[in-house]
N, C-alpha and C positions, 0 to 999 in steps of 0.2 A: 852243502844246495842254499842253504839262508843267503850267503854271502852270493851266490849266484842270483836267487831272486832278487834281493835287494838289489844289485847291481845293474838288473835288468830294468826294475821300477826307475831307478835313477835315469837309466839313461830313454827311459818312454816320457819321464818328467822332461826333460832336456829336450826331444823333439817335437814334444806340446807346447811346452813355454816360446819353442822358435817360429812355431807354425805362422801365431799371430802377427810376429813380429815381421814375416812377406808379403802381409794381404794390407794394401792399402784401406780398404772397407770390407765393412760385412760381406760375407757370399752371399746373403739370401736379406732382403731390406726388414724382415721378421722373422718371429720364431715364438711359434704356439707352441705349449706344453702341457700335455694330461698326463695324469698318473697316482699312485700310490705314492706312500713316503720315500721311495730311494729316488724319487723326484724332486717331491717339497721342500719348498723354500722360505717358510713361514705362514703356509694359510691355516694353517692349524692352533695356533702361538694362542688365539683366544677365543679357540671352539671351548664348550663342554664336552671335551674325551682326555684320556690316559695317554693315548695317540701325539705326544708332544716334545718337541725336542729344545726349548727356549730358554737349556738351562747349562751350565758347564757339570760334564765336562765336554756335552757334544759342542760343537765348533774350537775345541783348544785349537787349531791351527787354521781358523779361517779369520782373516783382518778383521773381520764387525765382530768374530767372537760369536756366542751363541746366537740365532736367529733362526731359530727349525728346522733346520735341515738337520736329519739324523745320522751324520758322521762326524769326522774331527776336522776337516774342513770344507771342500766345495764338492758335492754331489756331480751326475750323470748330467744332469740339466745345464749346472754352470761349468762346466769341463765342455761340453759339445759347445754349450755358446761363445764359449773363448775360443776354441779351433777353428767356430765358425766365421773370427773378426769382431766380433761386440763389442764393445769398450765399457759395457756397464755389465751387470748380472741382470738376466731378464725378473722384471718385476712380481712379487705373488699376487693373486688376485687380490688377495685381500688390502693391499696397499698402494695396486695401480692406479696411478689419476692423470688425468691430461692426456697431452699428446705421448707419454712412454707409452702410452697402450697401443701406438699404431707400430711400434719393435716388435711387441708380442708381449705375452701374457702367459705365465707360468700359473694353472690351475688343480697341478695336482694338488693333494693332502693325503693324510695318514690314512685312506679308505682310497679301494680300488675303486675306481669308474670313472668316466667321463662326467667333467662336472655343469649342472645346468644354465649353469651364469655364462655359458660362452656367448650366451646371445643376448646378452646384454652390453657384451665389449662390441659385438657388430653393430649392435644401435648409435653406441659410443662413438665409436669408428665414425658411419655414415655423418652423425652431425661435427665430427671434425672435418671431411674430406668433402663434403657437402650434400654428396647424393650417393644411389646402392650401387652404381655402375662404376666409381672408382673405388669404392669400397673392395664390390669383387673383385675389380682389375690390382689392388694392394693384395687383396689376402690368398690371390691366386699365385702371385710371387712368394709366398711365405716358406716355412719350412713345419712340419708338425713333426714331433716325437708322442707316442704314444705307450706307456710302461703300466698293464693293470694286470692282473687276474693272479698274482701271488697270496693276496687275503686272502681270496676263494678258498686257495687251500691252505693256508694255515690257519687262517680264523673261520675257517669253515668247515670243509670236506675232512679235514682231519682232526677234528674235535669232537668226533663222535657224542662223548658228554652230554654236550649242547647242542650240537645240530643233528639234524637225519639226514641228511645227504650223499653220508656215505652207504645210510642203511637203503634209501630211495634210488640209488645211480651206484650201477657197476662206474669204476674209474673212463674207461671210454664212455658210457652215457652221459657222463658229468661233464668230459670236457666239451662233449658234443652241442651239448645245454649252455655253456660259458662261451663257445666259440659262436654259437646262433646269434648267441647275447652281443657279443662283442662287434658282432657284423651288422647288426642295426646300427649301433654308437659311431663306427667310423661312416656308415651310409648318411647318420646325421651330420658327419664332420666335413664328409664331401660334398654333401647338399650346401654347410656353411662357407665352402669355400677352399677348402684344400685340396691341391693336387698333388704333394710332393710330404708321403709321409712316411715317417721311421716309426716300425713297430718294434719294440723290446719284446723281447723273447722270456720266458720263464728263465731262473735260474735254477740247479740242482737245489731245491729245498733243502731232501733229503740228507744233504751233508752241510746246510747252517748250525750256530751254535746251538739253537735253541730247539731242534730238532734231535740232537746229540744228547742233548742233556736227557731231553723227554723219554726219549726210548734208550738212556743210559747205556750209551754205546759209542766208542770211539769209531765206528766209520759210519760209511754211507749208508743212511736206510734205502734199500734197494726198490722196494718197491713205492715207495713216494716220488722218488726217482723217476719209477718208470710210471707213473700216475700223470707226472706234472709232463714227461714228454708226450705223452698220449695229447696234451694238448695243443705243445709247440709241432707236432704233426700237423694236427688239425689247422692250427692259426697258418702254417705254410700252404694248404691248401686253399685256404680263405683268399690268402694272400693273390693264387693264382686267379681265382674267380673276378675278386675286385678289380685287376691289371686287365683282363679280358674283358670284363663290363663297364668300366669306366676309362675307356682309349685316351682321355685326355688328362689323366691322372697315374702315379704310380705310386705303389704300395710296395718297399719292402722291410726284409724281417732282418734282425742285429739278433745271434745265437747265440744270448747268454747263458744259456745252455751251455755250450760246448766249449765256450770259454772258462766257466767256472770249473771246468775239470781238471785246469791246472793247479787249483788246490784240494780237491777230494781225496789224493791220497795221501797229504801232507796233516794228518791230526794238527800236528803242533802250529798248523797257523791256523788252526777252524777255530781255536780259544779266542773271547772276545779280547779286545781289548782294551775295555773298562770293567769295573764292577759291577753286575747287573742284577736287576732287582728280581727280588723271587715271590713280591706281591700285587700290589697294584696294579706297575706298567708293569708287568710281568718282561723280564727278557732286554728292557731298556738300560740305561746308565743310571746308575743310583745317584740321583742329584750331589752336587759339587763334592765327587768324589775323583781323585786325582786317577786319569788314565796310563796305560804302559806305555812307557818311556820312546821307543823304538814303534813309532806307527805302520812304519812301512814294512816292520814283519811281521803283521797282521794283517789275514784277509776281511776279517770281520773288527767291527769296533765296538758294537754292541751283540746282543743275540741273534741278529737280521739282518742287520746293515753296512758293507760294506764301508770301509777306510778309505780317503781320498785316493790311494794312493791304488788300490785294487777297483776303485774305477777308473781311472786312467787308464789300464791297460787294455778296459772295457771299451771305451770309447776310442783310442786310438786306434784296436782293431774293426770297428762300427764302422770309424771312417776311412781308414785306407785297410782293407780288408786284407791282412797279415798269410791266413788260411783260404780257401775257397769255401770252408766250410762257415766264416766269421758270417757272412751274412748272405741274404737270398731276395729276390736275385741278382745285387747288384750292391756294393756300398753306399754310405752316404757319400763323398765325393763325385760318386761316376750319379748317383739321384740327383745332385745337382746339376749336372754336366747334361744331362738326361732332356730331350728337347720339347719340353712340353708347355702348355699355353705358359707364358709367365717363366718359361725358365729360361 
């Protein structure tokens, strides 16, 4: 079983590395990223928070070493940018400057939510391009990816000792509340010019190492997965609503929940690759410790975040749906081909 999975991952790596070689230029002129630590590429490095990954063993397989990415190598934003044909990584908001912002900015950080700084970037693009009409035309052609919500469960709803949300709301009510808040953020993003938007659904949080260790079990926590899936189901309805209301835009979902089921029954893959902390930054890698030698044999690098290889599987299936359930209503490739404004 392990050998077969490693061979599969190696094949996917070869496919991903070959995609860029046949593209003369990037498929979109710009790519903007919003989300949490699954997409963060350094925005938290200088913030007063324990959610930072600017130290080894994070980055052990990344060309620049530790950069703030919560994994051993590239994260979802990096790999998707590679597949799109960008020659460089999309810069984090914390260090984006000059004309670099015209190709996009990564706003993701270790906390969920769409960052307020996006308005500042639009003002800077107006200054670079000369007027608002040119800015709107440019932003309409970009791809936008959003991946938020995991922290609303891991660091809120599933922590009854610290938060009252699980006592105030049933799982269905909480999913509805989150979806309503998410809808407002996505409508704001549309108002700022987004016309092609990829939403990453939530994974099977009941199967992550942190949950298994907290619940002292080797099998996935079904009640947690069921609660998360309620949010994903409502997100699908939201996408239908947005696509119906904004006919000059297209929103699509990547079904990370279904993809993560590959590992749900393989408990030996759900052990973190690094030694994880049990104190301040609980569940993150202990600084300056050696990670496991064969990262490709692990689904998770720490207690929360996937390894680069696991991420590659998700991005390939998001870009070219291997199963009809991988994306809805279309994969990223067809989203880029859709005949929308600027498409």
